[in-house]
Rosetta silent file (secondary structure, phi, psi, omega in degrees, C-alpha in Angstrom):
SEQUENCE: MEETFPVKQVGVKYKCDLCKNGEMRPTGKMKMHETHATFVHRCDNCESEIDLKEKYPLIRYEQI
SCORE:     score description
SCORE:     0.000 S_00000001
   1 L     0.000  131.188  168.211   -0.045   -0.068    0.105 S_00000001
   2 L   -78.400  152.810 -178.284    1.353    3.423   -0.825 S_00000001
   3 L  -140.839  137.541 -179.646    1.664    6.052    1.838 S_00000001
   4 L  -102.638  154.428 -177.823    2.516    9.662    1.326 S_00000001
   5 L  -150.911  146.984  177.876    4.851   11.675    3.605 S_00000001
   6 L   -78.498  149.132  176.713    6.056   15.359    3.408 S_00000001
   7 E  -136.827  161.688  168.573    9.522   16.152    2.078 S_00000001
   8 E  -124.574  156.587 -174.278   11.597   19.163    1.439 S_00000001
   9 E   -92.357  138.115  170.322   14.050   19.860   -1.396 S_00000001
  10 E  -137.508  140.306  176.686   17.594   20.695   -0.648 S_00000001
  11 E   -85.150  139.697 -176.435   20.412   21.750   -3.183 S_00000001
  12 E  -127.316  121.186  174.555   23.671   20.016   -2.875 S_00000001
  13 L  -122.890  163.756 -173.604   26.899   21.500   -4.497 S_00000001
  14 L  -113.680  109.679 -177.886   30.409   20.055   -4.344 S_00000001
  15 E   -79.151  148.623  177.500   33.208   22.485   -3.130 S_00000001
  16 L   -63.338  122.596  178.208   36.676   21.944   -4.548 S_00000001
  17 L   -73.662  -23.364  177.942   38.760   19.753   -2.234 S_00000001
  18 L   -79.435  -62.314 -172.738   41.987   21.412   -3.496 S_00000001
  19 L   -89.650  -15.644  178.110   41.512   25.207   -3.409 S_00000001
  20 L    70.572   -7.010 -177.778   38.484   25.104   -0.961 S_00000001
  21 L  -105.698  -40.452 -175.474   36.979   28.210   -2.794 S_00000001
  22 L   -86.419  177.400 -174.891   35.470   26.959   -6.010 S_00000001
  23 E  -120.531  139.492 -179.938   32.628   24.818   -6.855 S_00000001
  24 E   -85.042  123.157 -168.551   32.925   21.690   -8.923 S_00000001
  25 E  -114.428  136.375  178.064   30.959   21.897  -12.234 S_00000001
  26 E   -62.803  143.232 -179.556   30.248   19.065  -14.704 S_00000001
  27 E   -95.081  -12.665 -173.887   32.292   19.168  -17.959 S_00000001
  28 E    95.424   -6.555 -179.969   29.776   16.981  -19.963 S_00000001
  29 E   -99.578  148.818  175.590   32.245   14.097  -19.965 S_00000001
  30 E  -127.682  155.643  174.828   31.734   10.655  -18.408 S_00000001
  31 E  -122.238  136.759  169.336   34.135    7.689  -17.781 S_00000001
  32 E  -101.929  137.148 -179.411   32.809    4.241  -17.889 S_00000001
  33 L  -115.644  172.852 -179.750   33.992    1.639  -15.405 S_00000001
  34 L   -58.079  -53.149 -168.693   33.420   -2.028  -15.044 S_00000001
  35 L  -105.435  -12.048 -176.690   30.711   -1.606  -12.311 S_00000001
  36 L  -165.814  166.500  172.443   29.728    2.088  -12.616 S_00000001
  37 E  -104.835  162.308  178.112   30.161    5.466  -14.372 S_00000001
  38 E  -135.609  150.334 -174.950   31.587    8.606  -13.131 S_00000001
  39 E  -111.705  128.824 -178.876   31.043   12.231  -14.220 S_00000001
  40 E   -80.786  125.312  179.888   34.073   14.444  -14.827 S_00000001
  41 E  -116.004  150.480  179.559   33.931   17.817  -12.884 S_00000001
  42 E  -126.564  136.743  175.857   36.127   20.915  -13.070 S_00000001
  43 E   -70.765  131.637 -176.461   36.620   23.555  -10.409 S_00000001
  44 L   -85.598    9.401  175.284   35.292   26.961  -11.597 S_00000001
  45 L  -113.948  -61.072 -170.970   38.129   28.625   -9.472 S_00000001
  46 L  -105.945   -5.131  174.642   41.415   26.623   -9.921 S_00000001
  47 L    68.125   18.562  173.626   40.280   24.362  -12.843 S_00000001
  48 L   -73.889  162.400 -178.149   41.296   21.043  -11.146 S_00000001
  49 E  -125.277  143.185  172.889   39.301   18.023  -12.309 S_00000001
  50 E  -140.197  161.661  172.997   37.907   15.074  -10.408 S_00000001
  51 E  -107.474  138.050 -173.150   35.567   12.279  -11.204 S_00000001
  52 E  -135.775  154.341 -171.699   32.445   11.926   -9.012 S_00000001
  53 L   -79.424  -22.819 -179.650   29.684    9.225   -9.019 S_00000001
  54 L  -121.022  151.825  176.848   26.974   11.914   -9.068 S_00000001
  55 L   -91.839  118.958  179.589   26.577   15.004  -11.245 S_00000001
  56 L  -102.048  157.735   -6.838   26.619   18.256   -9.155 S_00000001
  57 L   -71.795  154.340 -176.825   24.950   20.444   -8.291 S_00000001
  58 E  -130.560  166.251  175.361   21.962   18.165   -7.396 S_00000001
  59 E  -121.855  130.104 -175.945   18.882   18.148   -5.615 S_00000001
  60 E  -113.511  160.493  177.372   18.097   15.711   -2.733 S_00000001
  61 E  -116.068  125.184  174.768   14.908   15.101   -0.812 S_00000001
  62 E  -117.502  144.755 -176.102   14.665   14.980    3.004 S_00000001
  63 E   -76.929  150.114  179.928   11.769   13.817    5.012 S_00000001
  64 L   -91.945    0.000    0.000   10.259   16.571    7.178 S_00000001
């Protein structure tokens, strides 16, 4: 049986681990691995790149 419950939306951004100032933005590139895919992100401040399992920024839902 379905049951409804209230939720709120929250935005999630990924701050750069290297410079601590910039925000990681998706480049549009993906890397395929045996068990999963990753999204290539680049810092909008220092331009460092990392692979993340989710594409940021994103929206998550939290139960109220």
